[in-house]
N, C-alpha and C positions, 0 to 999 in steps of 0.2 A: 344494179340501181341498189346503192347501200342506203339503210335507215340511219346513219348516224347522221345526225345536226350538222348542218354545215356553222362551226367556233363564231363567236360572234364575234362583230370585228368593233376595232377601236380605235377611238378620235380622240386626241390630246388637244383643247384649246386654249392656249394662252388668251387674254384680255378676254378669261369669257362670262366674267359678273356683267354682262352689258352690250348693249349694242349689236353687233353683227356677231362678236361671237356667241352671246347669249341664244341671238334665234338662231344660228349657228349649230348649237349645242340639241335646242329646239325642235332642229327638225333632224337631225342625228336620232335624238332617242326615241322619238315617231317613228324611225325608220328602222327600231331595233338594235340599234349600234349602242355599247360603254361609252360615256360618255365624261374623260376628266375633264374640270375648267380649272384655269388656276387664273390667282389674281391678287392683286397687293392685300388688298384690306380682309379681314378676315371675317368678319360680322357681314361681308357682299358675299362672303364666298356661302357664306351658310343660307347666308338668305335665298342668294340662286338656290342652288341644292334643294333647298326645300320646296322650294315653287315648282323649279320643274320634277319631283320629289312626286310632288300632288295634284299635277297636271297625271302624269304616269307614273300609278307609282309601283309598277312590276320594272321600274326604268332600273338602269346600274348608271349611276351618276357620282361622282364624288368629284374633291376638288383637294386644291393643293395652294398655298398660300406663300407666296412667295413677291420679293420683286426681284422683276428681270433685268430692271436695269443693274442690281448688283450680282455681280458674278460668282458672287459664293451662294449666293442662293438659286440662279439659275445650277450649277454644280447639284443641291441640294434636290430639286424639284425630278431633272435630271436620275439621281439615286434614289428618291422614293417611288418614282416609274419604274426602275428596272428594278426592283426589287420586287413588283406587285404584278408587271406585266410581262409576256414575252413574244406578246409582237405589237407590231400600233401599226393600223390603217393609214390612219389621217391624223397627221400634222400640221394645226392650222396657228402659224406662228399670228397672231393676228394682236396680242398688247400694244398698246401706245399712249405717250405722253408725249406734248409738246410744251418743252419748257420756254417762254420767251425770252426769257433772262437768264443766260450763262449759269447753270447748274453743273458742280462736280459731285460726282456721287463720291461716296465714304472710299469709293478704292483709286478715286483719283480721273472717273474718265466725264468728258463732258456727257450729261447724261440725257439726252436725245440721242446720241451718237451708243450708249452702254444698251441704252433699253432698244433700240430699231437696228441696229448691229452687230455689235460683240455678243449681246443675250442669244440674238436669236444666233447665230453665225456656235455658238459655245453648246445653248440648249440641242441642236442639231447635229453635232458631233457626236455628242456624246449620248444621244439617244440613236446611235450608228447599230451597237449590237440587235435593237431590239427591230429599226428597222429594213436590216441584215437577215433577218430570220423571218420577215411577213413578204410573202407573197405580192408581187406589187403596189407598196407601200407611194400616199401622196404626201406632199408637201403644198402647203399652200402659205405665203407671204404678201400681205397685204402692205404696202405700200403706198405713197405718195406720185405724183406725178413732177413735182419737181425734184427729179434728181441730180445732185451735183458729185463731183469728184471730188473724194478725198484730199487734202493739203496734210501730208503725213510730214509738212516742216510744223503744220497748230492742229496736230490732232483734237485739240483740247478748245478751239476757237480761242484763244486765248488775245485774238489777236483782233480779229474779227467776227464777231460771231455777232450772229440775225440770226431770232429762231428760226427760218423760212432755211437755211442755210442749213442749219443744225439738222431740221427735220428731212435733208435731201442729200444729208449724206449719207 
């Protein structure tokens, strides 16, 4: 039997400044994990880190600020994480926002689709090196019950937009 402690497990939680994401971060920190939260509002990220650190002064908690509906921000988050971590035990794809009106991102994607699908897929693909380097990594994604097939002829929902249709995609 070795006296070497097991390496600290790491979780990356998108949408980590509120609700399910923040509660999950709190639970993982209580279990001794290192946690990196991702949020789009710098002040909320800082406040969440401060709150969680105050509750557990020895906790390893940090934040990355990004709008995950923007693929360039997703890329930056992945690069930042890869630069500082060699493993990732738990990837929680929880970030969500429901636009009830049709909004296009600066990159030209319908915002619900960009955040709920494209951003999640890109982040997972970009984090593949650390996921592959981790024994038994887990990925959990939060999705709604209303799942709708993609209409590749109308990816931005220019013709038939509803908030529910956009979210379901």
